[in-house]
PyMOL Python script that loads the backbone (N, CA, C, O; Angstrom):
from pymol import cmd

cmd.read_pdbstr("""\
ATOM      1  N   MET A   1      87.462 100.181 104.228  1.00  0.00           N
ATOM      2  CA  MET A   1      88.064 100.646 105.448  1.00  0.00           C
ATOM      3  C   MET A   1      89.387  99.921 105.698  1.00  0.00           C
ATOM      4  O   MET A   1      90.367 100.546 106.103  1.00  0.00           O
ATOM      5  N   GLY A   2      89.421  98.627 105.463  1.00  0.00           N
ATOM      6  CA  GLY A   2      90.646  97.873 105.676  1.00  0.00           C
ATOM      7  C   GLY A   2      91.771  98.335 104.765  1.00  0.00           C
ATOM      8  O   GLY A   2      92.931  98.385 105.175  1.00  0.00           O
ATOM      9  N   LYS A   3      91.425  98.672 103.523  1.00  0.00           N
ATOM     10  CA  LYS A   3      92.431  99.144 102.573  1.00  0.00           C
ATOM     11  C   LYS A   3      93.056 100.446 103.074  1.00  0.00           C
ATOM     12  O   LYS A   3      94.274 100.617 103.007  1.00  0.00           O
ATOM     13  N   ALA A   4      92.240 101.350 103.569  1.00  0.00           N
ATOM     14  CA  ALA A   4      92.746 102.626 104.085  1.00  0.00           C
ATOM     15  C   ALA A   4      93.692 102.399 105.261  1.00  0.00           C
ATOM     16  O   ALA A   4      94.738 103.041 105.353  1.00  0.00           O
ATOM     17  N   HIS A   5      93.327 101.495 106.153  1.00  0.00           N
ATOM     18  CA  HIS A   5      94.172 101.228 107.312  1.00  0.00           C
ATOM     19  C   HIS A   5      95.481 100.545 106.906  1.00  0.00           C
ATOM     20  O   HIS A   5      96.542 100.886 107.429  1.00  0.00           O
ATOM     21  N   ALA A   6      95.415  99.595 105.991  1.00  0.00           N
ATOM     22  CA  ALA A   6      96.631  98.914 105.546  1.00  0.00           C
ATOM     23  C   ALA A   6      97.611  99.906 104.929  1.00  0.00           C
ATOM     24  O   ALA A   6      98.812  99.842 105.193  1.00  0.00           O
ATOM     25  N   LEU A   7      97.106 100.816 104.115  1.00  0.00           N
ATOM     26  CA  LEU A   7      97.970 101.830 103.504  1.00  0.00           C
ATOM     27  C   LEU A   7      98.527 102.781 104.563  1.00  0.00           C
ATOM     28  O   LEU A   7      99.696 103.163 104.502  1.00  0.00           O
ATOM     29  N   ALA A   8      97.704 103.157 105.520  1.00  0.00           N
ATOM     30  CA  ALA A   8      98.152 104.066 106.577  1.00  0.00           C
ATOM     31  C   ALA A   8      99.232 103.427 107.445  1.00  0.00           C
ATOM     32  O   ALA A   8     100.212 104.085 107.795  1.00  0.00           O
ATOM     33  N   TYR A   9      99.066 102.163 107.792  1.00  0.00           N
ATOM     34  CA  TYR A   9     100.090 101.487 108.592  1.00  0.00           C
ATOM     35  C   TYR A   9     101.421 101.457 107.853  1.00  0.00           C
ATOM     36  O   TYR A   9     102.480 101.574 108.471  1.00  0.00           O
ATOM     37  N   GLY A  10     101.373 101.304 106.553  1.00  0.00           N
ATOM     38  CA  GLY A  10     102.598 101.290 105.759  1.00  0.00           C
ATOM     39  C   GLY A  10     103.283 102.645 105.682  1.00  0.00           C
ATOM     40  O   GLY A  10     104.488 102.716 105.440  1.00  0.00           O
ATOM     41  N   ALA A  11     102.527 103.727 105.886  1.00  0.00           N
ATOM     42  CA  ALA A  11     103.066 105.080 105.764  1.00  0.00           C
ATOM     43  C   ALA A  11     103.262 105.784 107.102  1.00  0.00           C
ATOM     44  O   ALA A  11     103.646 106.953 107.133  1.00  0.00           O
ATOM     45  N   VAL A  12     103.006 105.093 108.196  1.00  0.00           N
ATOM     46  CA  VAL A  12     103.018 105.753 109.501  1.00  0.00           C
ATOM     47  C   VAL A  12     104.362 106.399 109.822  1.00  0.00           C
ATOM     48  O   VAL A  12     104.387 107.483 110.405  1.00  0.00           O
ATOM     49  N   ARG A  13     105.459 105.782 109.469  1.00  0.00           N
ATOM     50  CA  ARG A  13     106.779 106.361 109.770  1.00  0.00           C
ATOM     51  C   ARG A  13     106.986 107.679 109.016  1.00  0.00           C
ATOM     52  O   ARG A  13     107.536 108.627 109.576  1.00  0.00           O
ATOM     53  N   ALA A  14     106.557 107.748 107.772  1.00  0.00           N
ATOM     54  CA  ALA A  14     106.714 108.980 106.991  1.00  0.00           C
ATOM     55  C   ALA A  14     105.883 110.118 107.572  1.00  0.00           C
ATOM     56  O   ALA A  14     106.266 111.283 107.474  1.00  0.00           O
ATOM     57  N   VAL A  15     104.759 109.782 108.169  1.00  0.00           N
ATOM     58  CA  VAL A  15     103.854 110.797 108.706  1.00  0.00           C
ATOM     59  C   VAL A  15     104.204 111.158 110.150  1.00  0.00           C
ATOM     60  O   VAL A  15     104.231 112.334 110.512  1.00  0.00           O
ATOM     61  N   MET A  16     104.470 110.143 110.968  1.00  0.00           N
ATOM     62  CA  MET A  16     104.644 110.365 112.408  1.00  0.00           C
ATOM     63  C   MET A  16     106.096 110.459 112.854  1.00  0.00           C
ATOM     64  O   MET A  16     106.371 110.906 113.967  1.00  0.00           O
ATOM     65  N   GLY A  17     107.027 110.046 112.004  1.00  0.00           N
ATOM     66  CA  GLY A  17     108.434 110.139 112.369  1.00  0.00           C
ATOM     67  C   GLY A  17     108.953 108.910 113.092  1.00  0.00           C
ATOM     68  O   GLY A  17     108.823 107.788 112.604  1.00  0.00           O
ATOM     69  N   ASP A  18     109.534 109.126 114.245  1.00  0.00           N
ATOM     70  CA  ASP A  18     110.215 108.075 114.997  1.00  0.00           C
ATOM     71  C   ASP A  18     109.220 107.184 115.738  1.00  0.00           C
ATOM     72  O   ASP A  18     108.886 107.436 116.896  1.00  0.00           O
ATOM     73  N   VAL A  19     108.758 106.149 115.061  1.00  0.00           N
ATOM     74  CA  VAL A  19     107.824 105.187 115.647  1.00  0.00           C
ATOM     75  C   VAL A  19     108.375 103.780 115.403  1.00  0.00           C
ATOM     76  O   VAL A  19     109.178 103.577 114.492  1.00  0.00           O
ATOM     77  N   PRO A  20     107.946 102.812 116.214  1.00  0.00           N
ATOM     78  CA  PRO A  20     108.401 101.433 115.975  1.00  0.00           C
ATOM     79  C   PRO A  20     107.965 100.932 114.592  1.00  0.00           C
ATOM     80  O   PRO A  20     106.993 101.420 114.014  1.00  0.00           O
ATOM     81  N   ASP A  21     108.703  99.956 114.084  1.00  0.00           N
ATOM     82  CA  ASP A  21     108.323  99.342 112.813  1.00  0.00           C
ATOM     83  C   ASP A  21     106.947  98.699 112.929  1.00  0.00           C
ATOM     84  O   ASP A  21     106.609  98.109 113.956  1.00  0.00           O
ATOM     85  N   VAL A  22     106.172  98.819 111.885  1.00  0.00           N
ATOM     86  CA  VAL A  22     104.841  98.214 111.836  1.00  0.00           C
ATOM     87  C   VAL A  22     104.938  96.944 111.012  1.00  0.00           C
ATOM     88  O   VAL A  22     105.456  96.955 109.895  1.00  0.00           O
ATOM     89  N   ARG A  23     104.439  95.853 111.564  1.00  0.00           N
ATOM     90  CA  ARG A  23     104.382  94.585 110.837  1.00  0.00           C
ATOM     91  C   ARG A  23     102.928  94.271 110.535  1.00  0.00           C
ATOM     92  O   ARG A  23     102.091  94.230 111.437  1.00  0.00           O
ATOM     93  N   ARG A  24     102.634  94.050 109.269  1.00  0.00           N
ATOM     94  CA  ARG A  24     101.300  93.618 108.868  1.00  0.00           C
ATOM     95  C   ARG A  24     101.346  92.097 108.786  1.00  0.00           C
ATOM     96  O   ARG A  24     101.806  91.536 107.791  1.00  0.00           O
ATOM     97  N   VAL A  25     100.874  91.441 109.819  1.00  0.00           N
ATOM     98  CA  VAL A  25     101.064  90.002 109.976  1.00  0.00           C
ATOM     99  C   VAL A  25      99.966  89.192 109.313  1.00  0.00           C
ATOM    100  O   VAL A  25     100.265  88.295 108.523  1.00  0.00           O
ATOM    101  N   ALA A  26      98.704  89.478 109.608  1.00  0.00           N
ATOM    102  CA  ALA A  26      97.614  88.633 109.097  1.00  0.00           C
ATOM    103  C   ALA A  26      96.449  89.474 108.608  1.00  0.00           C
ATOM    104  O   ALA A  26      96.092  90.484 109.213  1.00  0.00           O
ATOM    105  N   LEU A  27      95.868  89.041 107.511  1.00  0.00           N
ATOM    106  CA  LEU A  27      94.683  89.667 106.944  1.00  0.00           C
ATOM    107  C   LEU A  27      93.595  88.604 106.868  1.00  0.00           C
ATOM    108  O   LEU A  27      93.832  87.502 106.375  1.00  0.00           O
ATOM    109  N   ALA A  28      92.416  88.931 107.351  1.00  0.00           N
ATOM    110  CA  ALA A  28      91.303  87.978 107.332  1.00  0.00           C
ATOM    111  C   ALA A  28      90.180  88.496 106.439  1.00  0.00           C
ATOM    112  O   ALA A  28      89.779  89.656 106.537  1.00  0.00           O
ATOM    113  N   ASP A  29      89.681  87.627 105.572  1.00  0.00           N
ATOM    114  CA  ASP A  29      88.558  87.958 104.692  1.00  0.00           C
ATOM    115  C   ASP A  29      88.024  86.660 104.116  1.00  0.00           C
ATOM    116  O   ASP A  29      88.680  85.621 104.185  1.00  0.00           O
ATOM    117  N   THR A  30      86.851  86.725 103.560  1.00  0.00           N
ATOM    118  CA  THR A  30      86.283  85.579 102.848  1.00  0.00           C
ATOM    119  C   THR A  30      85.898  86.028 101.451  1.00  0.00           C
ATOM    120  O   THR A  30      85.464  87.164 101.260  1.00  0.00           O
ATOM    121  N   PRO A  31      86.050  85.172 100.499  1.00  0.00           N
ATOM    122  CA  PRO A  31      86.675  83.853 100.529  1.00  0.00           C
ATOM    123  C   PRO A  31      88.181  83.976 100.715  1.00  0.00           C
ATOM    124  O   PRO A  31      88.748  85.053 100.530  1.00  0.00           O
ATOM    125  N   VAL A  32      88.820  82.887 101.077  1.00  0.00           N
ATOM    126  CA  VAL A  32      90.247  82.925 101.378  1.00  0.00           C
ATOM    127  C   VAL A  32      91.077  83.356 100.169  1.00  0.00           C
ATOM    128  O   VAL A  32      92.147  83.940 100.340  1.00  0.00           O
ATOM    129  N   GLY A  33      90.613  83.085  98.971  1.00  0.00           N
ATOM    130  CA  GLY A  33      91.329  83.547  97.774  1.00  0.00           C
ATOM    131  C   GLY A  33      91.426  85.057  97.718  1.00  0.00           C
ATOM    132  O   GLY A  33      92.457  85.606  97.330  1.00  0.00           O
ATOM    133  N   LYS A  34      90.349  85.732  98.108  1.00  0.00           N
ATOM    134  CA  LYS A  34      90.353  87.194  98.174  1.00  0.00           C
ATOM    135  C   LYS A  34      91.329  87.663  99.242  1.00  0.00           C
ATOM    136  O   LYS A  34      92.073  88.622  99.036  1.00  0.00           O
ATOM    137  N   ALA A  35      91.325  86.983 100.385  1.00  0.00           N
ATOM    138  CA  ALA A  35      92.252  87.328 101.466  1.00  0.00           C
ATOM    139  C   ALA A  35      93.694  87.173 101.000  1.00  0.00           C
ATOM    140  O   ALA A  35      94.527  88.035 101.280  1.00  0.00           O
ATOM    141  N   ASP A  36      94.000  86.095 100.298  1.00  0.00           N
ATOM    142  CA  ASP A  36      95.351  85.876  99.777  1.00  0.00           C
ATOM    143  C   ASP A  36      95.779  87.014  98.854  1.00  0.00           C
ATOM    144  O   ASP A  36      96.894  87.525  98.964  1.00  0.00           O
ATOM    145  N   ALA A  37      94.893  87.405  97.953  1.00  0.00           N
ATOM    146  CA  ALA A  37      95.217  88.467  96.996  1.00  0.00           C
ATOM    147  C   ALA A  37      95.440  89.802  97.706  1.00  0.00           C
ATOM    148  O   ALA A  37      96.389  90.520  97.388  1.00  0.00           O
ATOM    149  N   MET A  38      94.590  90.133  98.648  1.00  0.00           N
ATOM    150  CA  MET A  38      94.716  91.402  99.372  1.00  0.00           C
ATOM    151  C   MET A  38      95.953  91.406 100.268  1.00  0.00           C
ATOM    152  O   MET A  38      96.625  92.430 100.388  1.00  0.00           O
ATOM    153  N   ALA A  39      96.260  90.266 100.898  1.00  0.00           N
ATOM    154  CA  ALA A  39      97.450  90.176 101.739  1.00  0.00           C
ATOM    155  C   ALA A  39      98.711  90.428 100.917  1.00  0.00           C
ATOM    156  O   ALA A  39      99.610  91.144 101.357  1.00  0.00           O
ATOM    157  N   ALA A  40      98.774  89.851  99.743  1.00  0.00           N
ATOM    158  CA  ALA A  40      99.925  90.058  98.864  1.00  0.00           C
ATOM    159  C   ALA A  40     100.005  91.511  98.397  1.00  0.00           C
ATOM    160  O   ALA A  40     101.089  92.092  98.349  1.00  0.00           O
ATOM    161  N   GLN A  41      98.875  92.087  98.058  1.00  0.00           N
ATOM    162  CA  GLN A  41      98.847  93.462  97.553  1.00  0.00           C
ATOM    163  C   GLN A  41      99.275  94.475  98.605  1.00  0.00           C
ATOM    164  O   GLN A  41      99.933  95.464  98.280  1.00  0.00           O
ATOM    165  N   PHE A  42      98.904  94.238  99.875  1.00  0.00           N
ATOM    166  CA  PHE A  42      99.149  95.233 100.907  1.00  0.00           C
ATOM    167  C   PHE A  42     100.248  94.869 101.892  1.00  0.00           C
ATOM    168  O   PHE A  42     100.407  95.535 102.916  1.00  0.00           O
ATOM    169  N   GLY A  43     101.013  93.815 101.595  1.00  0.00           N
ATOM    170  CA  GLY A  43     102.199  93.517 102.377  1.00  0.00           C
ATOM    171  C   GLY A  43     101.988  92.747 103.670  1.00  0.00           C
ATOM    172  O   GLY A  43     102.795  92.868 104.591  1.00  0.00           O
ATOM    173  N   PHE A  44     100.929  91.962 103.762  1.00  0.00           N
ATOM    174  CA  PHE A  44     100.706  91.141 104.947  1.00  0.00           C
ATOM    175  C   PHE A  44     101.469  89.822 104.796  1.00  0.00           C
ATOM    176  O   PHE A  44     101.646  89.310 103.690  1.00  0.00           O
ATOM    177  N   ASP A  45     101.915  89.286 105.937  1.00  0.00           N
ATOM    178  CA  ASP A  45     102.668  88.029 105.935  1.00  0.00           C
ATOM    179  C   ASP A  45     101.811  86.848 105.530  1.00  0.00           C
ATOM    180  O   ASP A  45     102.293  85.941 104.852  1.00  0.00           O
ATOM    181  N   ARG A  46     100.549  86.843 105.933  1.00  0.00           N
ATOM    182  CA  ARG A  46      99.679  85.697 105.614  1.00  0.00           C
ATOM    183  C   ARG A  46      98.229  86.135 105.563  1.00  0.00           C
ATOM    184  O   ARG A  46      97.887  87.252 105.952  1.00  0.00           O
ATOM    185  N   ALA A  47      97.383  85.240 105.077  1.00  0.00           N
ATOM    186  CA  ALA A  47      95.952  85.500 104.977  1.00  0.00           C
ATOM    187  C   ALA A  47      95.186  84.318 105.555  1.00  0.00           C
ATOM    188  O   ALA A  47      95.688  83.195 105.604  1.00  0.00           O
ATOM    189  N   THR A  48      93.973  84.590 105.987  1.00  0.00           N
ATOM    190  CA  THR A  48      93.106  83.552 106.531  1.00  0.00           C
ATOM    191  C   THR A  48      91.652  83.929 106.285  1.00  0.00           C
ATOM    192  O   THR A  48      91.317  85.100 106.105  1.00  0.00           O
ATOM    193  N   ALA A  49      90.797  82.913 106.280  1.00  0.00           N
ATOM    194  CA  ALA A  49      89.354  83.164 106.205  1.00  0.00           C
ATOM    195  C   ALA A  49      88.719  83.003 107.583  1.00  0.00           C
ATOM    196  O   ALA A  49      87.503  83.129 107.729  1.00  0.00           O
ATOM    197  N   ASP A  50      89.537  82.725 108.585  1.00  0.00           N
ATOM    198  CA  ASP A  50      89.044  82.490 109.946  1.00  0.00           C
ATOM    199  C   ASP A  50      89.064  83.760 110.761  1.00  0.00           C
ATOM    200  O   ASP A  50      88.683  83.749 111.931  1.00  0.00           O
TER     201      ASP A  50
END
""", "prot")
cmd.dss("prot")
cmd.show_as("cartoon", "prot")
cmd.util.cbc("prot")
cmd.orient("prot")
């Protein structure tokens, strides 16, 4: 579910038109290594396990 939402947030301007910029700031998952990998893959600024 998170993957679908991350991809959708990245494409919202192409679909909806004139909308504010979307910033993907933080991704949370455990273990933190998985969070780091997913954050990098989907364009999040940082990752956390908290």
